[in-house]
MARBA-3410 file (N, C-alpha, C, O; in Angstrom, 1 decimal):
231
-12.5,5.9,-42.7,-11.9,5.1,-42.0,-12.1,5.4,-40.5,-12.2,6.6,-40.2 ~ -12.2,4.3,-39.5,-12.5,4.4,-38.3,-11.3,4.9,-37.7,-10.2,4.7,-38.2 ~ -11.4,5.6,-36.6,-10.2,6.3,-35.8,-9.9,4.8,-35.0,-10.7,3.9,-34.8 ~ -8.6,4.8,-34.8,-8.1,3.6,-33.9,-8.1,3.8,-32.4,-7.6,4.8,-31.9 ~ -8.5,2.9,-31.9,-8.5,2.9,-30.2,-7.4,3.3,-29.8,-6.4,3.1,-30.5
-7.5,3.9,-28.4,-6.3,4.1,-27.7,-5.3,2.9,-27.6,-4.1,3.0,-27.7 ~ -6.0,1.7,-27.5,-5.0,0.6,-27.2,-4.4,0.1,-28.6,-3.3,-0.4,-28.7 ~ -5.1,0.3,-29.7,-4.6,-0.1,-31.1,-3.5,0.9,-31.5,-2.4,0.5,-32.0 ~ -3.6,2.1,-31.2,-2.7,3.2,-31.5,-1.5,2.8,-30.5,-0.4,3.0,-31.0 ~ -1.5,2.6,-29.3,-0.2,2.1,-28.5,0.3,0.9,-29.1,1.6,0.8,-29.1
-0.5,-0.2,-29.6,0.1,-1.3,-29.9,0.8,-0.9,-31.3,1.8,-1.6,-31.5 ~ 0.4,-0.1,-32.1,1.1,0.2,-33.5,2.4,0.8,-33.2,3.4,0.4,-33.7 ~ 2.4,2.0,-32.2,3.6,2.4,-31.9,4.6,1.7,-31.2,5.8,1.9,-31.3 ~ 4.2,0.7,-30.3,5.1,-0.2,-29.6,5.6,-1.3,-30.8,6.8,-1.7,-30.8 ~ 4.7,-1.5,-31.6,5.5,-2.6,-32.6,6.4,-1.7,-33.5,7.5,-2.2,-33.7
6.1,-0.6,-34.0,7.0,0.1,-34.8,8.3,0.3,-34.2,9.3,0.3,-34.9 ~ 8.3,0.5,-32.9,9.7,0.8,-32.3,10.3,-0.5,-32.0,11.5,-0.5,-32.0 ~ 9.8,-1.6,-31.8,10.4,-2.9,-31.8,11.2,-3.2,-33.2,12.3,-3.7,-33.3 ~ 10.3,-2.9,-34.2,10.7,-3.1,-35.5,12.0,-2.3,-35.9,12.9,-2.8,-36.6 ~ 12.0,-1.1,-35.3,13.3,-0.2,-35.5,14.4,-0.8,-34.7,15.5,-1.0,-35.3
14.1,-1.2,-33.5,15.0,-2.0,-32.8,15.7,-3.2,-33.4,16.9,-3.4,-33.3 ~ 14.8,-4.1,-34.1,15.2,-5.2,-34.8,15.9,-4.8,-36.3,16.3,-5.7,-37.0 ~ 15.9,-3.6,-36.6,16.9,-3.4,-37.9,16.1,-2.9,-39.0,16.7,-2.7,-40.1 ~ 14.8,-2.6,-39.0,13.8,-2.2,-40.1,14.0,-0.7,-40.0,14.0,0.0,-39.0 ~ 14.0,-0.3,-41.2,14.1,1.2,-41.4,13.7,1.7,-42.7,12.6,1.2,-43.1
14.2,2.5,-43.5,13.8,3.0,-44.7,14.0,1.8,-45.6,13.2,1.7,-46.6 ~ 14.9,0.9,-45.4,15.1,-0.4,-46.1,14.9,-1.7,-45.6,14.9,-2.0,-44.4 ~ 14.5,-2.6,-46.6,14.0,-3.8,-45.8,15.0,-4.5,-45.0,16.2,-4.3,-45.4 ~ 14.6,-5.3,-43.9,15.3,-5.9,-43.1,14.6,-7.3,-42.8,13.4,-7.5,-42.7 ~ 15.4,-8.3,-42.8,14.7,-9.6,-42.5,14.4,-9.9,-41.2,15.3,-10.2,-40.3
13.1,-9.9,-40.9,12.7,-9.9,-39.5,11.3,-11.0,-39.4,10.2,-10.7,-39.8 ~ 11.6,-12.1,-38.7,10.7,-13.1,-38.8,9.4,-12.7,-37.8,9.5,-11.7,-37.0 ~ 8.3,-13.4,-37.9,7.3,-13.2,-37.0,7.5,-13.7,-35.6,6.9,-13.3,-34.6 ~ 8.5,-14.8,-35.6,8.7,-15.3,-34.3,9.7,-14.3,-33.6,9.7,-14.0,-32.4 ~ 10.6,-13.7,-34.6,11.6,-12.8,-33.7,10.9,-11.5,-33.1,11.3,-11.0,-32.1
9.8,-11.0,-33.9,9.1,-9.8,-33.5,8.3,-10.3,-32.3,8.1,-9.7,-31.2 ~ 7.8,-11.4,-32.5,6.8,-11.8,-31.3,7.6,-12.1,-30.0,7.1,-11.7,-28.9 ~ 8.8,-12.7,-30.1,9.7,-12.7,-28.8,10.2,-11.4,-28.3,10.4,-11.2,-27.1 ~ 10.3,-10.5,-29.3,10.7,-9.1,-28.9,9.6,-8.3,-28.0,9.9,-7.7,-27.0 ~ 8.4,-8.4,-28.6,7.1,-7.8,-27.8,6.5,-8.8,-26.9,5.4,-8.5,-26.3
7.0,-9.8,-26.7,6.3,-10.9,-25.8,4.9,-11.1,-26.1,3.9,-10.9,-25.5 ~ 5.1,-11.7,-27.5,3.6,-12.0,-28.3,3.8,-13.3,-28.9,5.0,-13.7,-29.1 ~ 2.6,-14.1,-29.3,2.9,-15.3,-30.0,3.2,-14.9,-31.3,3.1,-13.8,-31.7 ~ 3.6,-15.9,-32.1,4.0,-15.7,-33.4,2.8,-15.3,-34.2,3.0,-14.4,-35.1 ~ 1.6,-15.9,-34.0,0.6,-15.5,-34.8,0.0,-14.2,-34.5,-0.5,-13.6,-35.5
0.1,-13.7,-33.1,-0.2,-12.2,-32.8,0.7,-11.3,-33.5,0.3,-10.2,-33.9 ~ 1.9,-11.7,-33.5,2.9,-10.8,-34.1,2.7,-10.6,-35.5,2.8,-9.5,-36.1 ~ 2.3,-11.9,-36.3,2.0,-11.6,-37.7,0.6,-10.7,-37.9,0.6,-9.8,-38.7 ~ -0.3,-11.1,-37.2,-1.4,-10.0,-37.0,-1.3,-8.6,-36.9,-2.0,-7.8,-37.5 ~ -0.1,-8.3,-36.1,0.4,-6.9,-35.8,0.9,-6.3,-37.1,0.8,-5.1,-37.4
1.5,-7.1,-37.9,2.4,-6.7,-38.9,1.2,-6.3,-40.2,1.3,-5.3,-40.9 ~ 0.2,-7.4,-40.3,-0.8,-7.3,-41.2,-1.6,-5.8,-40.7,-2.1,-5.2,-41.6 ~ -1.6,-5.5,-39.7,-2.6,-4.3,-39.3,-1.7,-3.0,-39.6,-2.2,-2.0,-39.9 ~ -0.5,-3.1,-39.5,0.7,-2.0,-40.0,0.7,-1.7,-41.3,0.8,-0.6,-41.8 ~ 0.7,-2.8,-42.0,0.9,-2.7,-43.5,-0.7,-2.2,-44.0,-0.7,-1.3,-44.9
-1.7,-2.6,-43.6,-3.0,-2.0,-43.8,-3.1,-0.5,-43.5,-3.7,0.2,-44.2 ~ -2.4,0.0,-42.5,-2.5,1.3,-41.9,-1.6,2.2,-42.7,-1.6,3.4,-42.5 ~ -0.7,1.4,-43.6,0.2,2.3,-44.6,1.4,2.7,-43.7,2.1,3.7,-44.0 ~ 1.8,1.9,-42.7,3.0,2.3,-41.8,4.1,1.4,-42.1,5.3,1.8,-41.8 ~ 4.1,0.0,-42.7,5.1,-0.8,-43.1,4.9,-1.3,-44.4,3.7,-1.3,-44.8
5.8,-1.9,-45.0,5.7,-2.8,-46.0,6.5,-4.0,-45.9,7.7,-4.0,-45.6 ~ 5.8,-5.2,-46.3,6.3,-6.6,-46.2,6.5,-7.2,-47.4,5.8,-6.9,-48.3 ~ 7.5,-8.2,-47.6,7.9,-8.7,-48.6,8.6,-10.0,-48.5,9.3,-10.1,-47.5 ~ 8.5,-11.0,-49.2,9.2,-12.2,-49.0,10.6,-12.2,-49.3,11.1,-11.7,-50.3 ~ 11.4,-12.8,-48.4,12.9,-12.8,-48.6,13.3,-14.2,-48.3,13.3,-14.7,-47.2
13.6,-14.8,-49.7,14.0,-16.4,-49.6,12.6,-17.1,-48.8,11.5,-17.2,-49.3 ~ 12.9,-17.6,-47.7,11.8,-18.4,-47.2,11.4,-17.7,-46.0,10.7,-18.3,-45.1 ~ 11.7,-16.5,-45.8,11.4,-15.7,-44.7,10.7,-14.4,-45.2,10.3,-14.3,-46.3 ~ 10.6,-13.4,-44.2,9.8,-12.2,-44.4,10.9,-10.9,-44.2,11.9,-11.0,-43.5 ~ 10.5,-10.1,-44.8,11.3,-8.9,-44.9,10.4,-7.6,-44.7,9.3,-7.5,-45.2
10.9,-6.6,-43.9,9.8,-5.6,-43.6,10.6,-4.3,-43.5,11.7,-4.3,-43.0 ~ 10.0,-3.2,-44.1,10.7,-1.8,-44.0,9.5,-0.9,-43.6,8.3,-1.2,-43.8 ~ 9.9,0.1,-43.0,9.0,1.2,-42.7,8.7,2.1,-43.8,9.6,2.5,-44.6 ~ 7.3,2.5,-43.9,7.1,3.7,-44.9,7.3,4.8,-44.4,7.7,5.0,-43.2 ~ 7.2,5.9,-45.3,7.5,7.3,-44.9,6.6,7.5,-43.7,7.0,8.0,-42.7
5.5,7.1,-43.8,4.4,7.6,-42.7,4.9,6.8,-41.3,5.0,7.4,-40.3 ~ 5.2,5.6,-41.5,5.7,4.9,-40.5,7.0,5.5,-39.7,6.9,5.7,-38.5 ~ 8.0,5.8,-40.4,9.1,6.5,-39.9,8.8,7.8,-39.3,9.3,8.1,-38.2 ~ 7.9,8.7,-40.0,7.4,10.1,-39.3,6.5,9.8,-38.0,6.5,10.6,-37.1 ~ 5.9,8.6,-38.0,5.4,8.3,-36.6,6.3,8.0,-35.6,6.1,8.5,-34.4
7.4,7.2,-35.8,8.5,6.8,-34.6,9.3,8.1,-34.6,9.8,8.3,-33.5 ~ 9.7,8.9,-35.5,10.4,10.1,-35.2,9.7,11.1,-34.7,10.3,11.8,-33.9 ~ 8.5,11.3,-34.8,7.6,12.2,-33.9,7.6,12.0,-32.3,7.8,12.7,-31.3 ~ 7.4,10.5,-32.4,7.3,10.1,-30.8,8.7,10.2,-30.1,8.7,10.7,-28.9 ~ 9.7,9.7,-30.7,11.0,9.9,-30.0,11.4,11.3,-29.9,12.1,11.7,-29.0
11.0,12.2,-30.9,11.2,13.6,-30.6,10.5,14.3,-29.3,11.1,15.0,-28.5 ~ 9.2,14.0,-29.3,8.6,14.4,-28.2,9.0,13.7,-26.9,9.2,14.3,-25.9 ~ 9.2,12.4,-26.9,10.0,11.8,-25.7,11.2,12.3,-25.1,11.5,12.6,-23.9 ~ 12.1,12.5,-26.2,13.4,13.3,-25.8,13.3,14.7,-25.3,14.1,15.2,-24.5 ~ 12.2,15.4,-25.9,12.1,16.9,-25.1,11.7,16.8,-23.8,12.2,17.6,-23.0
10.6,15.8,-23.4,10.4,15.6,-22.1,11.4,15.0,-21.3,11.6,15.5,-20.1 ~ 12.1,14.2,-21.8,13.3,13.7,-20.8,14.5,14.8,-20.7,15.2,14.8,-19.7 ~ 14.7,15.5,-21.9,15.7,16.6,-21.8,15.2,17.8,-20.7,16.0,18.5,-20.2 ~ 14.0,17.9,-20.6,13.5,18.8,-19.7,13.5,18.4,-18.1,13.1,19.1,-17.2 ~ 14.3,17.0,-18.1,14.4,16.6,-16.7,13.3,16.0,-16.0,13.2,15.7,-14.8
12.2,15.7,-17.0,11.0,15.1,-16.4,11.2,13.8,-15.9,11.5,12.9,-16.8 ~ 11.0,13.6,-14.7,11.2,12.4,-14.1,10.2,11.6,-13.6,10.4,10.5,-13.3 ~ 9.0,12.3,-13.6,7.7,11.5,-13.3,6.5,12.1,-14.1,6.6,13.2,-14.6 ~ 5.5,11.3,-14.0,4.3,11.6,-14.7,3.0,11.5,-13.9,2.8,10.4,-13.3 ~ 2.3,12.6,-13.9,1.2,12.8,-12.9,-0.1,12.2,-13.7,-0.2,12.4,-14.9
-0.8,11.6,-13.1,-2.0,11.0,-13.5,-3.3,11.2,-12.7,-3.1,11.2,-11.5 ~ -4.3,11.3,-13.1,-5.6,11.4,-12.3,-6.7,10.6,-13.1,-6.8,10.6,-14.3 ~ -7.3,9.8,-12.3,-8.4,9.1,-12.9,-9.6,8.5,-12.1,-9.4,8.7,-10.9 ~ -10.7,8.0,-12.3,-11.9,7.7,-11.8,-12.0,6.2,-11.5,-12.0,5.5,-12.5 ~ -12.0,5.8,-10.4,-12.0,4.6,-9.8,-13.3,3.5,-10.4,-14.5,3.7,-10.3
-12.8,2.5,-10.8,-14.0,1.4,-11.2,-13.4,-0.1,-10.7,-12.2,-0.3,-10.3 ~ -14.4,-1.0,-10.8,-14.1,-2.1,-10.5,-13.7,-2.8,-11.7,-14.3,-2.6,-12.8 ~ -12.6,-3.8,-11.5,-12.1,-4.3,-12.7,-12.5,-5.8,-12.8,-13.6,-6.2,-12.3 ~ -11.6,-6.6,-13.5,-12.3,-7.9,-13.9,-11.7,-8.9,-13.1,-12.0,-10.1,-13.3 ~ -10.8,-8.5,-12.0,-10.2,-9.3,-10.8,-8.9,-10.2,-11.5,-8.3,-11.2,-11.0
-8.7,-9.6,-12.7,-7.6,-10.4,-13.4,-6.3,-10.1,-12.6,-5.5,-10.9,-12.4 ~ -6.3,-8.8,-12.2,-5.0,-8.3,-11.4,-4.9,-9.0,-10.1,-3.9,-9.4,-9.7 ~ -6.1,-9.1,-9.4,-5.9,-9.7,-8.3,-5.5,-11.2,-8.2,-5.0,-11.8,-7.3 ~ -5.9,-11.8,-9.4,-5.5,-13.4,-9.5,-3.9,-13.4,-9.8,-3.2,-14.3,-9.4 ~ -3.4,-12.6,-10.5,-2.0,-12.6,-10.8,-1.2,-12.2,-9.7,-0.2,-12.8,-9.3
-1.8,-11.1,-9.0,-0.8,-10.6,-7.9,-0.8,-11.5,-6.7,0.1,-11.5,-5.9 ~ -1.9,-12.2,-6.6,-2.1,-13.1,-5.4,-1.0,-14.5,-5.6,-0.7,-15.3,-4.7 ~ -0.5,-14.7,-7.0,0.3,-15.7,-7.2,1.7,-15.6,-6.4,2.3,-14.6,-6.4 ~ 2.1,-16.6,-5.7,3.2,-16.4,-5.0,4.4,-16.1,-5.6,5.2,-15.3,-5.1 ~ 4.6,-16.7,-7.1,5.8,-16.3,-7.9,5.9,-15.0,-8.1,7.1,-14.5,-8.0
4.7,-14.1,-8.4,4.8,-12.7,-8.7,5.0,-12.0,-7.2,5.7,-11.0,-7.1 ~ 4.4,-12.5,-6.3,4.4,-11.8,-5.1,6.0,-11.6,-4.6,6.5,-10.6,-4.3 ~ 6.6,-12.8,-4.6,8.0,-12.9,-4.3,8.9,-11.9,-5.2,9.8,-11.2,-4.6 ~ 8.7,-11.9,-6.5,9.4,-11.2,-7.4,9.1,-9.7,-7.2,10.0,-8.9,-7.4 ~ 7.8,-9.3,-6.9,7.6,-8.0,-6.6,8.3,-7.5,-5.2,8.7,-6.3,-5.1
8.4,-8.5,-4.2,9.1,-7.8,-3.2,10.7,-7.6,-3.5,11.3,-6.6,-3.2 ~ 11.2,-8.6,-4.2,12.7,-8.4,-4.6,13.0,-7.1,-5.4,14.0,-6.4,-5.2 ~ 11.9,-6.9,-6.4,12.1,-5.8,-7.4,11.6,-4.5,-6.7,12.4,-3.5,-6.6 ~ 10.6,-4.4,-6.2,9.9,-3.1,-5.6,10.1,-2.9,-4.4,9.8,-1.8,-3.9 ~ 10.5,-4.0,-3.5,10.6,-3.8,-2.1,9.2,-3.9,-1.1,9.2,-3.5,0.1
8.3,-4.3,-1.7,7.1,-4.4,-0.8,6.4,-5.7,-1.4,6.6,-6.1,-2.5 ~ 5.5,-6.2,-0.4,4.7,-7.5,-0.7,3.5,-6.7,-1.1,3.0,-5.9,-0.3 ~ 2.8,-6.9,-2.3,1.6,-6.5,-2.6,0.4,-6.9,-2.2,0.1,-8.0,-2.2 ~ -0.5,-5.9,-1.8,-1.9,-6.3,-1.4,-2.4,-7.0,-2.8,-2.2,-6.4,-3.9 ~ -3.1,-8.2,-2.6,-3.7,-8.9,-3.8,-4.9,-8.3,-4.6,-6.1,-8.8,-4.5
-4.7,-7.2,-5.3,-5.5,-6.6,-6.2,-5.0,-5.4,-6.6,-4.1,-4.8,-5.9 ~ -5.5,-4.9,-7.8,-5.0,-3.7,-8.3,-6.0,-2.6,-8.3,-7.2,-2.9,-8.6 ~ -5.8,-1.3,-8.1,-6.6,-0.2,-8.3,-6.6,0.2,-9.6,-5.6,0.5,-10.2 ~ -8.1,0.2,-10.2,-8.1,0.5,-11.6,-8.6,1.9,-11.7,-9.6,2.2,-11.1 ~ -8.0,2.8,-12.7,-8.4,4.1,-12.8,-8.5,4.3,-14.0,-7.6,4.0,-14.8
-9.8,4.9,-14.6,-10.0,5.3,-15.9,-9.5,6.8,-16.1,-10.2,7.7,-15.6 ~ -8.4,7.0,-16.7,-7.8,8.4,-17.1,-8.7,9.2,-17.5,-9.6,8.8,-18.1 ~ -8.7,10.7,-17.2,-9.8,11.5,-17.3,-9.6,12.5,-18.5,-10.4,13.3,-18.9 ~ -8.2,12.3,-19.0,-7.9,13.4,-20.1,-7.0,12.6,-21.1,-6.3,11.7,-20.7 ~ -7.1,13.1,-22.6,-6.3,12.6,-23.6,-4.9,12.7,-23.3,-4.1,11.8,-23.5
-4.5,13.9,-22.6,-3.2,14.1,-22.4,-2.6,12.9,-21.4,-1.4,12.6,-21.7 ~ -3.1,12.5,-20.6,-2.9,11.6,-19.5,-2.9,9.9,-20.3,-2.2,9.0,-20.0 ~ -3.9,9.9,-21.2,-3.9,8.8,-22.1,-2.5,8.5,-22.7,-1.8,7.4,-22.6 ~ -2.1,9.7,-23.4,-0.9,9.7,-24.1,0.4,9.3,-23.1,1.4,8.6,-23.4 ~ 0.1,10.0,-21.9,1.2,9.7,-21.0,1.2,8.2,-20.8,2.3,7.7,-20.9
0.1,7.5,-20.5,-0.1,6.1,-20.1,0.6,5.3,-21.4,1.3,4.3,-21.3 ~ 0.4,5.9,-22.7,1.1,5.1,-23.7,2.6,5.3,-23.8,3.3,4.3,-24.1 ~ 3.1,6.4,-23.4,4.6,6.5,-23.0,5.2,5.4,-22.1,6.3,4.9,-22.5 ~ 4.5,5.0,-21.1,5.0,3.9,-20.3,5.2,2.7,-21.0,6.0,2.0,-20.5 ~ 4.6,2.4,-21.9,4.9,1.1,-22.7,6.1,1.4,-23.5,6.5,0.3,-24.0
6.9,2.3,-23.8,8.0,2.2,-24.5,9.3,2.6,-23.7,10.4,2.3,-24.0 ~ 8.8,3.3,-22.4,9.9,3.8,-21.6,10.5,2.5,-20.8,9.9,1.5,-20.7 ~ 11.7,2.6,-20.2,12.3,1.5,-19.3,11.8,1.6,-18.0,11.8,2.8,-17.6 ~ 11.4,0.8,-17.2,10.8,0.8,-15.8,11.4,-0.3,-15.1,12.5,-0.7,-15.6 ~ 10.9,-0.7,-14.1,11.4,-1.6,-13.1,10.8,-3.2,-13.7,9.6,-3.2,-14.1
11.6,-4.2,-13.9,11.1,-5.3,-14.5,10.9,-6.3,-13.3,11.9,-6.6,-12.6 ~ 9.8,-6.8,-13.1,9.5,-7.9,-12.3,9.6,-9.1,-12.8,9.0,-9.2,-13.9 ~ 10.3,-10.0,-12.5,10.9,-11.4,-13.3,9.6,-12.2,-13.5,8.7,-12.1,-12.7 ~ 9.5,-12.9,-14.4,8.7,-14.0,-14.5,9.0,-15.2,-13.9,10.0,-15.4,-13.3 ~ 8.0,-16.2,-14.0,8.5,-17.5,-13.1,7.8,-18.7,-13.8,6.9,-18.5,-14.6
8.0,-19.8,-13.4,7.4,-20.9,-13.8,7.0,-21.8,-12.5,7.8,-22.2,-11.7 ~ 5.7,-22.2,-12.4,5.2,-22.8,-11.4,5.2,-24.3,-11.6,4.8,-25.0,-10.7 ~ 5.7,-24.9,-12.9,5.7,-26.2,-12.9,4.6,-26.7,-13.9,4.8,-27.7,-14.5 ~ 3.6,-25.9,-14.1,2.6,-26.1,-14.9,2.6,-25.2,-16.2,2.4,-25.6,-17.3 ~ 3.0,-23.8,-15.9,3.0,-23.1,-17.2,4.0,-21.7,-16.6,4.3,-21.5,-15.4
4.3,-21.1,-17.6,5.3,-20.0,-17.4,4.6,-18.6,-17.6,3.7,-18.4,-18.4 ~ 5.0,-17.7,-16.6,4.5,-16.4,-16.5,5.4,-15.4,-16.8,6.4,-15.3,-16.1 ~ 5.3,-14.6,-17.8,6.2,-13.6,-18.3,6.5,-12.5,-17.4,5.9,-12.1,-16.4 ~ 7.7,-11.8,-17.8,7.9,-10.7,-16.8,7.0,-9.4,-16.9,6.4,-9.2,-17.9 ~ 7.0,-8.6,-15.8,6.0,-7.5,-16.0,6.7,-6.2,-15.6,7.4,-6.1,-14.6
6.5,-5.2,-16.5,7.3,-3.9,-16.3,6.3,-3.1,-15.4,5.1,-3.1,-15.6 ~ 7.1,-2.4,-14.4,6.4,-1.6,-13.4,7.2,-0.1,-13.3,8.3,0.0,-13.7 ~ 6.5,0.9,-12.8,7.1,2.1,-12.5,6.8,2.3,-11.1,5.6,2.2,-10.7 ~ 7.6,2.7,-10.3,7.4,3.0,-8.8,6.5,4.4,-8.8,6.6,5.4,-9.6 ~ 5.7,4.2,-7.8,4.7,5.4,-7.9,4.4,5.7,-6.5,4.8,5.0,-5.6
3.5,6.9,-6.5,2.8,7.4,-5.2,1.5,7.7,-5.4,1.2,8.4,-6.3 ~ 0.7,7.1,-4.6,-0.8,7.1,-4.8,-1.5,8.2,-3.8,-1.2,8.0,-2.6 ~ -2.1,9.2,-4.1,-2.9,10.2,-3.4,-1.7,11.0,-2.6,-2.0,11.6,-1.6 ~ -0.6,11.0,-3.1,0.4,11.8,-2.5,0.8,11.3,-1.4,1.5,12.0,-0.7 ~ 0.5,10.1,-0.9,0.8,9.5,0.5,1.3,8.0,0.4,2.2,7.6,1.1
0.8,7.2,-0.3,1.0,5.7,-0.3,2.0,5.3,-1.2,1.8,5.6,-2.4 ~ 3.2,4.5,-1.0,4.0,4.1,-2.1,3.3,2.9,-2.8,2.4,2.3,-2.3 ~ 3.7,2.8,-4.1,3.3,1.6,-4.8,3.8,1.5,-6.2,5.0,1.9,-6.4 ~ 3.2,1.1,-7.1,3.6,0.8,-8.5,2.7,0.8,-9.8,1.7,0.1,-9.7 ~ 2.9,1.5,-10.7,2.0,1.3,-11.8,2.5,0.4,-12.8,3.6,0.3,-13.3
1.5,-0.3,-13.1,1.7,-1.8,-14.1,1.8,-1.2,-15.6,1.1,-0.3,-15.9 ~ 2.6,-1.7,-16.3,2.7,-1.4,-17.7,2.9,-2.6,-18.5,4.0,-3.0,-19.0 ~ 1.5,-3.4,-18.7,1.5,-4.8,-19.0,1.0,-4.8,-20.6,0.1,-4.1,-21.0 ~ 1.9,-5.7,-21.3,1.7,-5.7,-22.8,0.4,-6.6,-23.0,-0.3,-6.2,-23.9 ~ 0.0,-7.6,-22.2,-1.1,-8.3,-22.5,-2.3,-8.0,-21.6,-2.3,-8.7,-20.6
-3.2,-7.3,-21.7,-4.1,-6.8,-20.9,-5.4,-6.7,-21.6,-5.4,-6.6,-22.8 ~ -6.4,-6.7,-20.8,-7.9,-6.5,-21.4,-8.0,-4.9,-21.5,-8.9,-4.5,-22.2 ~ -7.3,-4.1,-20.9,-7.5,-2.6,-20.7,-6.9,-2.1,-22.1,-6.1,-2.6,-22.8 ~ -7.4,-0.9,-22.3,-6.8,-0.1,-23.4,-5.9,1.0,-22.6,-5.9,1.0,-21.4 ~ -5.2,1.9,-23.2,-4.4,2.8,-22.5,-5.1,4.0,-21.8,-4.5,4.9,-21.3
-6.4,3.8,-21.9,-7.1,4.8,-20.9,-7.3,4.3,-19.3,-7.8,5.0,-18.4 ~ -6.8,3.2,-19.2,-6.7,2.6,-18.0,-5.4,2.5,-17.1,-4.4,2.1,-17.6 ~ -5.4,2.9,-15.8,-4.1,2.9,-15.2,-4.2,1.7,-14.1,-5.1,1.9,-13.3 ~ -3.6,0.8,-14.0,-3.5,-0.1,-13.1,-2.1,-0.1,-12.0,-0.9,-0.1,-12.3 ~ -2.8,-0.1,-10.7,-1.9,0.2,-9.7,-1.9,-0.8,-8.6,-2.9,-1.4,-8.1
-0.6,-1.0,-8.2,-0.5,-2.0,-7.0,0.2,-1.4,-5.7,1.2,-0.6,-5.8 ~ -0.2,-1.8,-4.8,0.6,-1.1,-3.4,0.5,-2.3,-2.2,-0.1,-3.4,-2.3 ~ 1.2,-1.9,-1.2,1.4,-2.9,-0.2,-0.1,-2.8,0.8,-0.3,-3.6,1.7 ~ -0.8,-2.1,0.5,-2.0,-1.8,1.4,-3.3,-1.8,0.3,-3.3,-1.6,-0.9 ~ -4.4,-2.1,1.0,-5.7,-2.0,0.3,-6.1,-0.6,0.2,-6.6,0.0,1.1
-5.6,0.0,-1.1,-6.0,1.6,-1.3,-7.3,1.9,-1.1,-7.6,2.9,-0.4 ~ -8.2,1.1,-1.7,-9.7,1.4,-1.5,-10.0,1.8,0.0,-10.7,2.7,0.3 ~ -9.4,1.0,0.7,-9.8,0.8,2.3,-9.0,2.0,2.9,-9.7,2.7,3.7 ~ -7.9,2.3,2.7,-7.1,3.1,3.4,-7.5,4.5,3.0,-7.6,5.3,3.9 ~ -7.8,4.9,1.8,-8.0,6.1,1.3,-9.7,6.3,1.3,-10.4,7.3,1.1
-10.3,5.2,1.6,-11.8,5.5,1.6,-12.6,5.8,0.2,-13.5,6.6,0.0 ~ -12.0,4.8,-0.7,-12.5,5.3,-2.2,-13.7,4.3,-2.4,-13.9,3.3,-1.7 ~ -14.3,4.7,-3.3,-15.4,3.8,-3.8,-15.7,4.1,-5.4,-15.3,5.1,-5.9 ~ -16.1,3.3,-6.0,-16.2,3.4,-7.5,-16.8,4.9,-8.1,-17.8,5.4,-7.6 ~ -16.2,5.5,-8.9,-16.6,6.8,-9.2,-15.7,7.9,-8.6,-15.7,9.0,-9.1
-15.1,7.6,-7.6,-14.3,8.6,-6.9,-13.0,8.8,-7.8,-12.7,7.9,-8.6 ~ -12.4,10.0,-7.7,-11.1,10.4,-8.4,-10.0,10.1,-7.5,-10.2,10.1,-6.3 ~ -8.8,9.8,-8.1,-7.6,9.5,-7.3,-6.4,9.9,-8.2,-6.3,9.7,-9.4 ~ -5.4,10.4,-7.3,-4.0,10.7,-8.2,-3.0,9.8,-8.1,-3.1,9.2,-7.1 ~ -2.2,9.7,-8.9,-1.0,8.7,-8.9,0.2,9.4,-9.7,0.0,9.8,-10.9
1.3,9.6,-9.1,2.5,10.0,-9.7,3.3,8.8,-10.1,3.6,8.1,-9.2 ~ 3.7,8.4,-11.3,4.7,7.5,-11.7,6.0,7.9,-11.9,6.2,8.9,-12.6 ~ 7.1,7.4,-11.3,8.5,7.9,-11.3,9.1,7.1,-12.6,8.8,5.9,-12.7 ~ 9.9,7.7,-13.3,10.6,7.1,-14.6,11.8,6.6,-14.3,12.4,7.0,-13.3 ~ 12.2,5.7,-14.9,13.6,5.0,-14.7,13.4,3.8,-13.8,12.3,3.3,-13.5
14.6,3.4,-13.4,14.4,2.3,-12.5,14.8,2.7,-10.9,14.7,1.9,-10.0
END
C-alpha cells in the first residue's frame, strides 16, 4: 500500500476530528455529507470522497440510516484521534505557546498574491491582525518531518479567523491564521488554509512588508518563522 502524502494524512486527521465533533465515535452517528462538508468548509461531493477514503483506510465505517448516512469510528480511527489529542495535550500542558519553523524559499503559484490583493480580505486582515498585508505570500518548504507535523497541528488548533466576504459575484470563505514573527524581526501571520494546492510541507506567510525584499531573500534561501498559538 502506498504511503499517504503529508497532505492526505493531514486531511484524514482533520476529517476524523470533525467527525468526532459531530458525534461520531465507537457507535454510529447520523452525519450527512452536507453536514460534514459544512463543518470542514468543503463541498458535499468532496466530503463524500473524504469519507470513502477514510473507509478504504480502515478508519471509519459507513452505513445507511433511513434515507441518510451513519458513520462510526473503527478502533484504528479512534486510536489515531486519541494519539493526536494526547500528543497535542502534552504539548499544550507544557505551556508551549509557539511553534518554530524553518524552510527553504520557493516561488509559488501566485494564488496567495491574488487572494491577499482582494480588498475584502485586505480589509478583514487589517481588522483581525492589525496590519495591511503586502499582496503576496512568502512560501517556505519545510526542512524536517517534525516541522511538517507541526504544520499539520495548525490545521486543528484554534487561530485567528479572518472573516470571509461576498463581492456580489461570489463568496470567499474565512481564513484561519496564526500571528507570527519572521526571521525574528518582522511581524506577520502564518496561513492555515483548508483548500490549497500545497501539502503540509509548505508554510504560507503574510506580512505588512515585502519579506523577500526587506530580508534580501531569493529562491533556495532559508528563513525562520515563529507561529504563536491561540488568538
